[in-house]
N, C-alpha and C positions, 0 to 999 in steps of 0.2 A: 816161953819168952815172957819176961816181966813187962809191966806197963811202960816202964822207962825205955826199955830196949825197943818196944813197938813204936813209941813216939819218935825215937832217933831214926829208925828204919824208915818211917813214913816221911820224915823231913827230907831224908836223903833221896827218896823216890821223887818227891816234889821237885827238888833241885835238878835231878837228872832229867825228869820230863820237861821241865821248863827249859833247860839247856838245849834239849833235843828240838823242842819246838821253835826256840830262837834260831837254832841252826837251819831247820827246815825253812823258816820264814826267809832267812837270809839267802839260802840256795835258791828258793822259788823266786824271790824278788830279783835276784841276780840274773836268773834264767829269763824272766819276763823282760828285763831291761835289755838283755842281750838280743832276745827275739825282736823286741821293738827297734833296736838299733839296726838289726839285720834287715828288718822290714823297711825302715826308713832308707837304708842304704840302697836296697833293691829298688825302691820307688824312685830314688834320686837318679838311678841309671836309666829310667824311662824318659828319654829326651823329649818325644812328641807323642800325642795321641790325638789324632783328628781323622775325619772322614776324607780319604783321598779323592772322593767324587766331588767334594766341595771345593776343590782347588780350581780356581778360574784363571789363575796367572802365576808364572814363575819368573823371577828375576835371577839371573846368573852373572856374576862378575868373576872373571879369571884373568890369567895372564894375557889372553888374547883380546879381551875387551868386555864390554857390558852388553848383556842381551836381555831385553824385556819381551816376554812372550805371553800370549793369552790364548785361552782355550774357548773355541767358538761353539756355537749351538750345533754345528754340524759334526762335532767330535774331532775337529782337526785344530792343531796348533798353528799359530801365526807369529812371525817376528814383527813386533810393532815398533820396537826402537832399539838401536844399537849404534856403537861407535866403531864397530868392525867395518873395514873398507868394502866389504862384499855382502851382497844380499843373497840369501839362499833359502830353499824350502826346508822345513824342520822335520826331524825324526820323531813322529808322533809317539811311536812305541817307547823310546827312551825317555821322553818327557813324562809319559804316564808312569814309567817305572820310578822315576825320581819322586813324583808326587806320592806313589804308594810306598816307597821306602822311607820317605820322610814321615809319613803319617803314623808309622808304627816303630819308629827308630828307637832302639834300645842299645845301651853301651854294655860291654862285657865287664869293664872295670875302669877305674880312674887312674891316670898316670901320676907319678910323683914328680912334680915339676921342681926343679932346683933353681933357686935364685931367680925365679920368674922368667927364665930364658925359654922363649917359645920357638926359637929358630930351629932347634933340634927336632921339633915336631911339625915343621913346615907351617906353623900358625903365626909366624911373624908377618907373613903376607899371604893370608889364606885365600882360598876360593870362597865366594859367598853365594849362598842359595837362599832365596826368599820365596815361600809358598804363600800366595794370597788366597784367603778364604773369606767367606762372609763373616766368620766369627773373629777374624783377625789375621795378622801376618805371623808366619813361623820362619825364623831365621836360623841358619846353620852355617858355621865356618868350618871349611874342610881343609885339613893339612895334608901331611905326607903319610906314608905307610911306615910301620915299624921295621926295624932292621930285618926281622924274620919274615916280613910280608904277611904276618898273621893278623895284624890289626891296622886300622886307620885312625889317625888322631883327628878329633873334631872338638869344637867348642861352641858355646852359645853366647850371644851378646850379653854383656853385663854379668858374666859368670867367669871367674878365673880358673874354673876347673877344666882340665884337659881329659876328655873322655876317649876311651879306646873302643871303637866299634869293629865289628867283624870285617875282615878285608873284602869279602864278597860285597857287603853293603857299601863299603867305601868305593869299590869300583863302579857301582851303580850311580854314585853321587858325584865322583870326581870326573866331570865331563869336559871335553874340549870341543872345538869346532868340528873336528872329524866325527865325533859321536852325536853332535847336535844336528848335523845336516842329514837330510833325507838320503838314505843309502841306495834308493832305487834309481836306475838309469833314467826312467821316465816317471816324473811325479804326477801321473794322470791316470785315468781309467781308460781301458781299451775302447769303451763306447764313446769317449770323448774325441777320438781321433777321426778327423774329417778328411785328412790327406796325408800321405807319407811318400817319401821318395828316397832314392839312394843314388849317389853320383860316385863313380870310381875312376879316379885319375882323369876327371873332366868328362867322362862318358856316363850318360844316364842309364843306369841298370833298370830302374822301374820308377814309375810316378803314377800313383793311384789316388782316385778320389771317391768318397763315399757318395752314393746316389740316394737322395731322400725319397724321391718320388719313383713310382714304377716298380717293376719286379726285379730289376737289376740292382744289386747292392753295392757293387764296385765297378768302376770303369778304369781302363788303362789309358793314361794321357800320353805317356812316352815310355820307350822309344817307338812303340807301335800303338795304333789305335784300331778300333773296330774288333778287338779280341775279347772273347768271352772269359770273364774272370771267375774263378772258383771261390765263392764267398766263404765257404767253410774253411778252405785253406788259408785265405787272407785273415779271417777272424782268429784262427788258431795261432798264426804268426803273431798278430798283435797281442793276443792274450799272453803269449810267452814273452813278448818284449817288455810289457809292463811289470813283469815279475822279476826281471833281471836286476840283481843287486851288484854294487861295486865290489870288486875284490880288494883292491888297494886304494888308498886315497893319497894323492900327491899334493893336495892343497889348492889354493886359489891364486891365480896369477894372470897378468896380461903381458908379462915379459916374454918376448920371443926367445930369448936365450934360455929361459926356464923351460919353455915348451919344447925346445930342441932337445933337451935331455930325455924326453919321452917320444921323440920322433914326431911331435905335433906341430912343429914350425911349418912343415910341409905335409899335411894330412893326405893320406891316400884315399880316404873314404869320407863322404859327407852324407849324413843321414838326417833328413828333416822331417819333423812331425808337425802338423798344423791342426789346432783345435779351434773352437769358436772364440776362445779367449787369448790364445798365444801361440807363437811359433817357437819350436825347440829345434835348435841346430846342433847336432853332435858331430864332432870331427874326430876321426879315428886314424891312429898311426898304421902303417903297413905292418903285416905280420905273416909268418910262414907256418908251415905245417907242424914244426916243432915248438911253436911259441905256446907258453902256458897261459899268458895273459895278453890282452890288447888294451893299449892305453887310449883313453878318450878325453876329449875337451869339450866341455859344454860352453859354447861361444857366448851364451847369454848370461850364465851365472859365473863364468870363468873358473869353473871347477875342473880339476885335473884328477882322473880316476881310471881304474882299469876294470875290465870285466874278463872272465875266463874265455879262453879261445873257443871252447865249446859254445858258449852263449853268444859268441860273436859270429857263429856260423851264418846268420842272416845276411851278413855283409857279402858273402860269397854267393848269394842268390841271384837268379835272373828273373826277368819278367815272365818267361816261359814257365817257371816253376809255379807261377800263381794262376795259370790258365786252367780251364776245365779240361778233363781228359778226352771229351768228345771233339771230333773234328769240326762238326757243326750240329749243335744240339737245338732242335726246334720242338718245343713242347707239342704233344699230340693235340691238345685243345686249342692251340694257335694256328693249326694248319688247316687249309681248306682242300689242298691237294698236294700230292707228291708224285713227281714223274721220275721213274727210275730208267736209266739207259746204261746197260752193261754190255760191252763188246757188241754194240749195234743192235741189241735187243731192248725194246722199250716196253715198259709197263707203267700203268697209271692207277694211283689210289685217289678217289674222291671221297671227301668226308663232309657230311652235313650234320653239324652238331645239333641243330634244333630238332630234327625229326626223332631220333638221330637215324642216319643211314650210311652204310659203307658201300662203295662201288669199286669194283676191281676190273680193269680192262673192259668197262662197259657192262659187267655183270653185277646185278644188285645183290651184294652179299647178304644184307640184312633180310631181303625178301625171301631168301632161301630158308630162313628160319633155323639155320644151323649155328648153334652156339660154338661148335668147333671151328667153322669157317670164319665167324666173326672174331674169335680169338686168334686165329692164324693171320687175319688181317691186321690186327693190332700188333702181333709179333713182328710181322713183316715191316710195319712202319718203325717199330723200335729198333729193329736190326739196322736200320739206315741212320736214324737219329742218334743211336748210341754207338756209332763207329768211333772207336778210340784212336787217337793219333799215337805215334810211336816216339814222340819227342820232336825236337827241332834241330836242323842243321844250318851251317852258315853258308855253305856253297849253293845258294839259291841261284837257279838259272836265270839269265837275263831275259830270256823270252819263254813264253808258256808254250810247251809242246802240245801234241794232240792227245785229248783226254780219252782214256780207256773207259772211264765210268763218269757219269754225271747224275747228280741228284738235285732236282730242282723243286723247291717248295714254293707254293703260293699260300700266303698267310691270309687269315680271315679278314685282315684290313687291306688286302690287296698287294702287299708288299711281296716281291719275289726275291728268293734267295737261292744261291746254287753252290753246291760242293762239287768240285771237279777233281778227279784223280788221274794224274799224268804219270806214266810209268817212269821209274828211275832205273830199275833193272827188273829181273824176273820175279823178285819178291817184294818190291817196295814201290810205293807211289809218292809223288809230290802232291800235297793237298792244296788246292786253290779254293779260298773261301770268297765268294762273290768276285772272282776274277783276280784275286791277290794271293800270292804265296809269300808266307813269312818264314819259310823253312820247315813248316810242319810236314811230317811224313806219316804215311799209313801203310801197314803191311797188307800185302795182297790177300792174306788169309782172313782179314776183316770183311772181305767181300765174298770169298770162295769157301771159306771155312764153314764149320757146323753152326756157328753163330752168325754167318754172313747172310746177306740178303737172297743170294741165289738159292740157298737151301730152303728159306722160308717162302719164296716164290713157288717152288716145287710143292711144298706142303699146302700152301693155299690153293694152288691149282687142283691138287688132289682132293681137297676137302670140298671143292665146288663141283667136282666131277659127278 
């Protein structure tokens, strides 16, 4: 190749490389611009970014009214201001969800709005949510869902863009009174309850009060008194009650005709709960065994809602369901003596808790030095104090018959208590506690069976022989 050809070839290569470099620069620049545009678009879809824990207040304006709510130091939300005609407790969980959802809200894409018409997006009259934080307010306008229910349309103030957020996020944000109200039947803790009662068609089923002092935790005020209440059973009932959530929400009303639609114009049950701060009165419609739900009216808040029939089982309860299972339970450490009289045969147990010493029918059991005899003495006492009743009957006799068995306790403070068993038939007794029969019955086997006192009298007698 001559010199002239080499120069021409070199020039061609220079032009070729220069063109390739220019093309590369153009493509690279275009790619960078596209990436920058994509990044900017992605960032523009991030609607909010703040700490949800910093939210101290939420304002909501929707078709039902204006609701100004604040978050207290105790972790509960309160309704501070509203033009809604009824006051109600708030759903803390849903409000926390709103704060969390708003704090990290991102859109999937932007809608193409034609002619500035926002009505098709439900944004011509949107719901407004304002989250108040120490760093400022964050406002969102919430519209309707897309035709496919895949997205929810939202906007921000001073921004004409219509954003499309995931429908699940939209459901969290598009709230009404039904989702703002506390769903629980009782918006209190079970430990707050100082008294509760139920009246069925004008008849008191039970009325109990919490006792602050002494060993007794609950006392029955009506329809009976002087009955030992099973604190564990009562506390379990109350724990279950405060966990009951409404199944359906019928709204707020004071209109008798509206209440009549739910059978609440003439309620069959009235359940009342008293705390140190307030009294809650719940009225329930009548229901049958095939009912799936039972409608309730909160007379204080004017809420109409339902609970499942299974959760309404407490309305069918009786005072006797809340009593201890023992016919008369006297703690061993509270007794100074126990006199047992069965079918005319009498035995006496004397207890000195200070020494301590046990005496059975005049024989000093402790002085015998027999652990077996001392144990049998305690077993005998327990066989009487743990006599279980067999439920309650309504056909209580007008007059007390002759007792076949009596168990008379003298307590350490001098109080005397007596359980008397009067035969009903060959297998059952009426139980009279301190001379009163409330319909409690005891099976004869509770006295004569392997766990009955007659068996333990024989065992103690044998141990002392």
